[in-house]
N, C-alpha and C positions, 0 to 999 in steps of 0.2 A: 385596584379595580379589575384589571387584567387577570390578578393574579387570583381574585376571589370566584371570578367568573371560572378559568381554569380549576378550581376546586372545588368550584359545583358541579362541573363538568366531569369529573375526575369521579367524583362522589356518585353521580348518575350513571355511570358507566360502573361503578362496582355494585350498587345497587341493581343494574341490571342484570347483571352477571350473578349474582346472586339468586335474584330469581328466577334465571334462568336453570341453576344448578337446583333448586328448589323443585322447581317442576320436573325437571330430567328424574331427580330423587322420586317425586309420587308418581311418576308415569311408570318407573320401574317398579316401585311397590304396589301399583296397582296391577301389574302384569304378574306379579309374582303370585303362585299359587301355592298355599299350602294345604299338605294330605296328613291325614292322621294314620298313623301307623300304630295296627295291636301289636304288641312287643309280649314276651314272657319273661322276658327282663334279659340282660348280657349275655348271649352264647357264643361261642366261636364259629358254631355253625349256621351262622348268617355272615360271613367273612366279606364277602365283597359288596353288601351293603353298607358294612362301617367303612369302608373303605372310599364308597362312592359319596358317604356323606362329609368325612373328615377331609377328604381330599377335595371338596367344594365342585364336585361334580352335579348334584343335585343344584347347589344353588347357580351355575351356570346355564343350568338348564331353566331356569327361572323359578323350581321349585324349592318349597320350606318344609322343614317334615315336622311333624307336633305328634311326639311319642307318646303313646297310653298303654304303661303295662299294664295288663289285665291278665298275668298269670297263665293258667294252664294253656293248651294248644285248644282244646274244646272251646273256651272262651274269646279268642283271637278268633275262630272260624265264627262265633255267633256275631263277636263285632262287624266282621265284615258282611256277614249274611242278611244282619238287621240293620246294617248301614250306619253305623257309630262309627265304623272306620272304615275307611277308603284301600287300605291295604294288610295284609297280615303277611309279616317274615314268620315262615311256618313249615312243620313237616308235611308234605306233598300227603300223606297217607290219611291224616284226619280232614283235608280237604274233598279228597274222595271220597271218603267214605259217606261227610255232607253231602256233596252230588248226587251221591247213591240214592239217599234219602230226599232229595228234592232241593237240594239248596242251590240258588245259580252262584255256584264258584267255577272260578277258571284261575289255569296257572301260567304266567305270561313270563318267568323267566327262571332259571335256575341258579340255586346259590350254593350249595354243596352236594357232594356226589359220594358220600359217605355215612353210615349211620355213629354219627360220633358219640355212642352213650357208653357208660360205664356201671355197669352193676359193682357197688362197693357196699361191701358188708365190714359189722362191726369185728374188733378184733374176737370177741368172743363167738360171734356167728362164723367166723371162719374156723374156730378151732370144733366149734359144733358139726358143722358140715363136712369138714376135712377137706374143703375147698382148698387147692393149691395152684398158685397162680400157671406154673409149667404142664396142668393138665389140659386134655385137648376140651372143647366146647362139649361135648358127646359126655364125656367125665364130668364136667362141674355140674352140667344141668341132673344127672342123675344123682347127686349128691344134695341138690338145692330143694332141701324139704324142711318143713316145720320154723319157717322166719318169717317176719312179718319185713315188706319191703314197700317205701314209700315211692309215691307216683304223683307227676303233676296232676294228673284227673285223669279219671277212665273214660279210655276211647284214647287217648293223647298218645303222644309217640312214644315216651318213656312207658305207659301201659302195655301198648300193643307189642312193643319189642320184647318187652318182659315175657308176655305172655306166649310170642312167637319163639322164642329159645326154648321155652315147654313144650308147647304144644307139636313143634316140629320134631321132638323127642319122643312123643307116645305120653307126656303127663299131662294132667289137667292141672292148672294152674290153681283154679278155687283149690283143689285137692291137696296141692301139696304145700303152696305158701297161704301165706294173706298179704295181699294187694290193698293199701292204705292211700287215698287221693288225697294229699294235703299241698295242693297251692302250687304255690311258687318255690324257685329252689332255695332261696334262705330257710325257710321255713321248713323244708326237709330237712337241710343241714342240721337245723337246729335240732331238731326232732333226735336223728342218730347221736347228735353229740348229748343230748339228756337221754339217753337210751329209751325213748318212745318207739322207735322203729328199729329193726335189726339192721337196716341197709337202706339204699336209695338206687334208683337209676337216674341218673344227668348225666350232661355232658362237661366239659372242662368250664371254670379253673375249680367245680366243686370236687371231683374224685382225688385232686390234686392235693388240694387242700386237706382232705381227709388225712391222706395220708401223711402228710406233712404234719399234722396237729398231733398226728397217732391214735384216731379215734376210729380207723379202720382202714380196710384196706380194697384194692381193685379187684372184685372177683370174676369179673367178666368185660372184655374192652371189644366193643362191638369194631373199633377202629384198628386194633391190631390182633385181635384173634381171628384166628381163619373158620369163621363161619359160613358155610357153603350158602344158604338161603338169601345171604344179606349181601355176595359178591355184585359188584357195578350195579346194586340198586341206587336209585337216587334218593335223596333225601328232602332236603328244604328248597321251597320255592316262596316266587312273590305269588301269592293269592289276592284276587280282588273279585269282584261281582262280575257274571257275564254282563249285565247290563251298564255298568259303569264303562267297561272297557269298550262294548259298543258305541256308550252313549260318550267318551271323552279318547277318543281312540289317539290323538294328537299326545296329547296331556301323558296317557300310557306311554307311547312310544319315547316320551323323554325319559321317563323315569327308567324305561329299560336301556337307554340309551345312557343313561349316568350308569349304571348296573356295568353294562358291556365296558365301559373307559376305564372302570376299576378293575373289572377280571384282566384288559390289558395293562394298566399300570402293574396287576400285582406280579403278571409274567415276566414283563420289562424291570420292574423296579421291587423286587419284594422285601428287601431292607427299608422301602421308603412306606410300603403297605403295612408291613408290620409294626411300622411305627403310627401310623394311624388307626390300626384296629387295637392297639394297647391302649388309647385314648380312653377306651370304652369300659377297661379294666384297672382301672385307677387304685381299688382298691384288694390286689391283687397284688404281691413282692412281686417286684420288678424281673429278679432272676427265676422266682418260678415260673413266673409268665413265657421270659424267654428260654426256660428248657422244653416248653410243653408245646408252643406258639406253630413253631415249624411244621410238625406234624397234619396241622390243621390249615395251614396256607397249602400244603399240598393235597389235601383232599377237597380242595376249593372249587367251585365250577372253573374250567376253563373256556365255557361258552356258557351263552344263558341259553341257549337250545336243551331240551331234552328229546333226545329221539324215539321212534317209535319201539325202540329194541329196548332201549332203557325204561318207558313207560310197560312196556309188557313185565319186565322183569318185577317191578314196582305193584304191579297188579297182581303177578306172582305170590311174592310174598304178602302183601295184605289176606289174598285167600286165605293163606294158612291158619289165620285167628277168625275168620268170617264163618259165620252159620253158612251165608252163601256166597260164592264167590262175586267179587264186584264185577259188575257188567257196563259201567260208564267206559265208553270208547276214548280213544286217545284226542280227536279230532273234538269230541264235546266239551273236554277238561284242560287240553294243552293249545292254549292260543298262541301258534309258534308263530304266528305271521311277526307279531314286534320282537322278538328275541331271531328270527332269521335277519330281519331287515338289518339290525344292529351290527349282530353278527360280522354281515357282507359288508358294512358302510364301516368300522370300527375295527375289528380283529382282521386285518389284512395283511 
């Protein structure tokens, strides 16, 4: 009798405990916020964002990410401006251009501080142009004629950086070369492989893979070549709409906090950060990834804050390819309060 009563009491306690656990899990799930991130596909110039997700920092802030690969940067911008995505990890240049044209876009955190783009040309195009790796940027651009080059989209960073190399040296891109928008990086790589284009502009791992496969060579490397107009120009950032940032300030702060924790972890434990990022490139040969990853980690943002001085350099670079210089002021586009708070609290 007493044993039966004790058994019933124990069962009751187990059931009550299970109910409490279920309620706690339900409450946690209810508090978790899913955010849609517009992406162009995996690229190392989003370094701290990957560390933040793989390291569990977003999850600890109560955030779940829903990744949507939309291809070119211009499509990422359209997704955020149109409200189908909450954020985009993208070059700040197309976002500023869209802001100039009336889109309600702002940057809340810096991700990468160098232009990690490379012009790859087929072996035949390298021979045709006479470009050699040891040439200066001026010498390379002088020889860049009569070739077709794939970019993700017109107005995207891959497009603008290609045009800027030519325009900064007095050449008309429309006359010198053929620029072909091809969408996502995989399509661009396939186009070079099949001979549909003479080259493409992309970041890792595609240039390195092209060289390993023997289908092309890096002709211009913005990460390593001495290109004066790109010196200290910030590249990618976390972009959202101004209205979303204003209406969801606490949530945006959590997102920026997670990125800032990733920046700190990368500085404190670089090998651990590298391991997190590597999980996003599982189709890339492990040894190949290990060979080029360190130079990208070195250029990842050391702070989420974009300074007015860095922003001025970015505007000056954008002006090279613009019919009219951008007039978007620092405070209009850079919502620095989120990054400044995160940096003060976390990067001590």
